N, C-alpha and C positions, 0 to 999 in steps of 0.2 A: 504494500500500500504506500502510495506516495507520501513522503514526509516521515516515514518510520512508523513502527507499530504503536509508539507512545503518543502520536499526534491525536489531539482531541477532535472528536467528531463535532462538526458545526451544524447546527440546525437552522436552516433558513425558513422563517415563518411563511406559511402558505404554500410551500413547495411539496409538502407531503413526505419529505425525506426526514422522518422523525427517527432518531437513533434507537430509542427504546422499542418502538414498534417494529422497525425494520430488522433490528438485530435478532429478533426471534423468528424471522421468516426467511426461508431459503430464497436466494436471489431469483431463481427461475419462477418462483411463485409470486414474488413481490410485484412484478410487472403485470401479471394477470389480475391481482387484487386491485391495483390502482385503476386498471381499465374497468374492472367490474364495478368499483365504486362510482366511477364516472357514469357508467351505464345505468346503475341503479338510480342515481340522482336524476339523470336525464329522463329516465322512465317515469319517475315520480312527477316531474314537471309536466311531461306529456300527458299523464293520466289526469292531473288536476287542471291544467291550463290549455292543453292541446297543442303546445308549441314544441317543435323539434329543435333542440340546441345541442351544442357541444360545450359543456360547462368547463370553466377554467377554475382550477382549485388553488386560488391565490388568496383566499380570505377577504377579497375586496367585493364591493357592491358592483354588480354588473346589471345592465338593462337589456331587454330584448323586446321584440314586437309581440303584442297581443294578436294572435292569428285571426281573430274575429273583427279586428279594427282596421283602420287605414294603414297603408304602407308606411313604415318608419314611425309608428306611433309611440314606440318605446314605453309602453304602459306596464310592462312586466319587469321583474327584477329577481336576482338571486344572489346569495352569498354561499360560497362552497369552499371547504378546506379539508385536507387529509391529515391534519396534525393530531397526534395522540389518538383521537377517535374521529374518524371521518364523519363530518356533519355539515349541514347546510340549512338554509332557509330560503324561501321563495314566495312570490306573491304577484298579484295583479292589481295595480292601483286603480284600474278602471272598474273592475268588478268587486274589489274588496277581498278577493281570495288571498289567504295567507296561510302558510304551513311550514313546518320544520321537518327535517329529515336527519336520521342517524344511521351511520353504518353499523355493521354487526361485529366490530372488534370489541374486545373486552375492556379496552382502556377508556378513560374519560378525558375530555379536553381540559386543558389547563384553565385556571381561573381567568387569566388574561384573555385567552381565546374565547371563553364563554362570555366574558364581559364585552368583548369586542363585537361578537355576534349579536348580543342583546342590545347593545347601543345602536347598531345599524337597524335592527328591527324596530326599536323605539323611534328612531328618526323617521323611518318609513311610515310608521303608524301615525305620527304627528302630522307629517306632510299630507297623508291621505285624509286625515280628519279636516285639515284646513281646506283641501280641495273639495271634500264633500259639502262643507258648509257653503262655500262659494257657489258650487253648482246648484245647491238647493235654492239659494236666493235667485239665481238666474232662471231656474225652472219656474219658480213662482211668477217672476216678471213676465216671461214669455207666455206662460199659460194664461195669465190675466189679459194679455194683449191679443191672444188668439181668438178666432171665431169658430163657432160650431161647424164641424165637418158635414159635408153633404156627399151624396152618392156620385157627384160629379168628379170627385177626386179619382185620378186614374188608378191608384192602388185599390181603393174600395171597389171600383167598377170591375177591375180585373179579377179580384178575389170573390166578388159577388157577396159581400158582407155588408151589414148595416153600419151606419156611422155613429151608433150610440156610444157616448162616453169619449169621443175623440174630437179633437179640434184641429184647425188649420192655421198655420202662421207662415206667411210669405210662401204659399203654395206647398208647404211641407206639412204632412200629416203628423199630429202629435198624440202620443199615448202617454198618459201620466203614470209614473211609477210612484207608488206610495208604500210607506211602511205599514206594518200590521196595525199600528195605532191610527192610521189615516193621514199621516203627514206626507205632503208632496215633497219628494227628495230628488227626483230626476225626471227626464223626459226621454222617450224613444222617438227619434225623428225618422219618419218613413217618407222617402222621396218617391216621386211618381214612378220611377223605374224599379222600385222595390228595395233600394239600398236603405239600410237601417243603421242609425248611429245614436249612441247615448250622448248626453252632454259631457264634455271633457271634465274629468275629475268627479263625476257624479256617482253616488252610491248605487249599486245594483244588487249586490248580494242580499237576499231576504226580502227584496221589494218586488212589487207586482202591479199589474194593471187589473183592476176589478171591473167586471161587468155585473152590475147590481148596485144597490144603494149602499150596502155594507156587507162585510163578511158575516154570514149567518152563524149563530151560536149552536144551532142544531140543524138536523136535516142533512142534505148532501151538498157538497161543493166539489167541482171539478178543477183540477190544476192542469193547465195546458202549457205548451212551450211558447208559441208565438201569438201575435194579435189575431191573425186570420183564423188560426185553429180555434182559439178561445171564442171568437165571435161566431164561428160556425156551430160550435157545440151549444152555445147559449141560445142561438137562434133556432136550433133544431129541438133541443130538449127543454127550453124555457126554464133553465135552472141557473143559479149563480156559478160563474166561472172566473178564474183568475189566470192571467198569462204571466209566467215567470220570465219570459223573454229569451232565456237561453237554457239549454239542456242542463248545464252545470248549476243553474240557479233553482232548479225544481226542488232539490232536496232542502236547501236553506229556506225556501218559501214554505214548503210543507212542514218543516220543523217549527218555523215561527208561528204558523197558523195553528198547528197542533198544540203548541205550548199555550196559546191563548184560548183555544176552543177545544178542549179535550173530548167533548161529547160529539163533535162534528164528524160526520161520515165523509171522508175524503176519498176521491177517486183521481188517480193520476192518468191523464189522457196523453200518453207518450207519443212522440213521433216515431215512425218506423223507417229509420235510415238504412233500408235494406241494401242499398248500393254502396254504402260506406263501410269500410272495414271496422269491425267491432260494433257496428250499429249503435253509435253513441246516444241517439235519442231514446231508443228502447232500453239500453243498458242503464242509463241514468234514471229513467223512469222506474225500472225494476228496483234499483237501489233505493230510491226515495220511498216507493211503496213498502218495501221491506222494513225500512227504518222507522217509519211513522205508522205502520200497520194500516196502510190504505189499500183501497182497491186499485186495480190496474186495467187499463184498456188501451188498445192501439189499433190503428187502421189496417184492414186487410187490403193489400195493394191490388190494383186491377191486373188483368191478365193481358193487357195490350203489349205489343212488342216494345222493348226498350222503355218499360214503365218508369216514370220519374216521380210518381206519387209517393209522398213520404208522410203526410199528415192528413187529418180529417178534412181540412179544406180542400186539399188536392183531390182526395177521393170523392168528395161531394161534387166538385166541379167536373171530375172525370165521368161520373155517373150521369151528369146532365148532358154530356157530349153525345152527338149522334153516334150510334154503333155501326 
């Protein structure tokens, strides 16, 4: 070894080359473990956020795009290191998702490493809270300036859904996102071509668009993914429905509503993303139904060649089409 056998091993923070950890592992195994930790951490981010990244284990805050947002939105972040015990944290400032990850080595991170990660998470949380508050104020301003929507809007016409509970601001359709307490915290903007955007920095996790005067305390409530799906179900069944807006938000919405209304019968109306690997719409719906003990339903896709139907609005419109 260069420098002689008495040379002290130097540990460079964030590199993953920790002497206590590596000295107990054969060299040929170490490289595989480092790769495996990177893969495990990347898999966790993909599962929760849907982004495919190649994480850098340097203990620093890194940002990356939310795959459901605009190009170069940089709404997501992660911190990842391999020191002592491989660990990391990651989140999405746009949706409010935040999680931590731990590798499966027996060691524990040093106090300095834990404090560093905790400080980064604290800073990210405070920044997100400021963004949430600013977005909520903007949502209220825009909503108050907007006009009731009509069926003349291209999106409503194309989806064949009513305009109940929606407004229009500068030709953009607005769906209000509220907390379970009824507070307006964000808006989903739906453009004529179907493009959807939340307000920058607005809270999404646990919020929803409600079709009905209020969330019922008893009886049945459907939780759907998107506006068109929720409106189709409400118009067909004449029952209260909420739209969680994203597949990943169905569980937080279901948990929030279940916590406030334990006697309510909840039914998850999941999308059927049959053409997407892993069917995220249905898998997220099944997970939510299991965790809050809710019913589950999903659309049976049509049998037309190259079927693109994925939700109840798609199948309703498909059934209206000439055969």
